[in-house]
N, C-alpha and C positions, 0 to 999 in steps of 0.2 A: 502492499501498499501506499502508495507517495504522501514525502511528509512535506507540512503545512510548518510556517513558522508564524508565531508573533511575535509582534512588534509595537514600540511604544515610537517616535518623534518627540524632543523636547525642543525649548524653545532657549537657548544658553541665557540670552536674557537675563529672561524670571528662572531658571533654570527648574520649570514645571512641562512637567506632561500634555501637551497638548493633541494627541494623538494616540492614537492605537487604529495597528490593523494586522489585514496576514495575508499569507503572501508564499506564494512555490518557489519563488524567486531572488528574494532579498536580494540582490545589489539588483537588479533591474529593476526595481519598485524603489531601492532608494533614489533612483538616479531616476526614473520618471520622477518622485517627487518633485527635485529640486528645482529640471529645465521644461518641465514643459508647462505650458503656460494655461496651465489648471480654471478653470472659473465655480473653483468653490470656497467652499470656509478656511478649509486649512489650507488647499495653495493658494491665497490669498495672505495667507498669515503668513508663509514660507516662504513667500513672499517678499512682504517684506523682514520678514530675518535676515533677508540673504540682501538687499536695501541698505540695512542698518551695516556692512561692514561683517556678519557672522553668517555663519553654516548651524546651519538645526541639523541636532546630532539624532540617530538613529541609533536604536540597539533591540538587540534581539532576546526580548526575553523568554522566550519557551517555544520547544520544537516537538508537534506534535500531529498528530496521522492526521491526513487528509479527511478524517467524517470527526475528526473531536472539534477541528480547527473552528466552526462558527459559534460552541458549546463556551472556547477556552477564551476567542475573543468575547465573547462577552459577559464573559469571569473578567476579563482585565476593563472595561472600557464600565464594566461598575465599578472595581477595586482605584480605578484611579478619578471616577467622578466621584468616585466618595472626597480624595483626597481635593480635587482644583474640577468644582462643578462648570470651570470655562470652558472643560477640554472639545474639545471641536466635535469625541462620539456622546452620542447620546442612547442614556437607560430605554427602552421599549420606544424606538421610534422619534422621541422630544428632539423637535429643533430651534436653533440660536435663533428664530424669527428677527429678532431687537436686535442683529448687527446685520441685516442686508445691506442699510445704506452703508454703512461703510465700509463692505465687503465689491457693492458696485464700483466704490469710489475709488478704492486699491485696483481691481481690476480694470479698467477704466484709466489708472495713471493719477487720478485726483487724489491731491496733496488736504486737502480738508471731509473735517469729517464731523456731518455732524452731529448736534448734540438734542 
């Protein structure tokens, strides 16, 4: 059975975990997080980290079977959400809708952040 890796992305400015993900190919996934123009909240945050002159930190925290991947990712999302409620993942599908204007500004290269 194929292995899956559970990973976290840490914002080096705050040293907080901002995202939990799973992948079969960690190197390829880490590269895509930092080089593609993702139109997502985590993509916007990574773009801001890079613009600040820093690099996001990627750590593999667990290796499991493909069949265990979903449950293990959910476990880690719930764990880190308790530590940092601003994590981009949400337990039970909750969203960060309050940040949509900020995210759109970052993606469009606008520096103004509405209050």
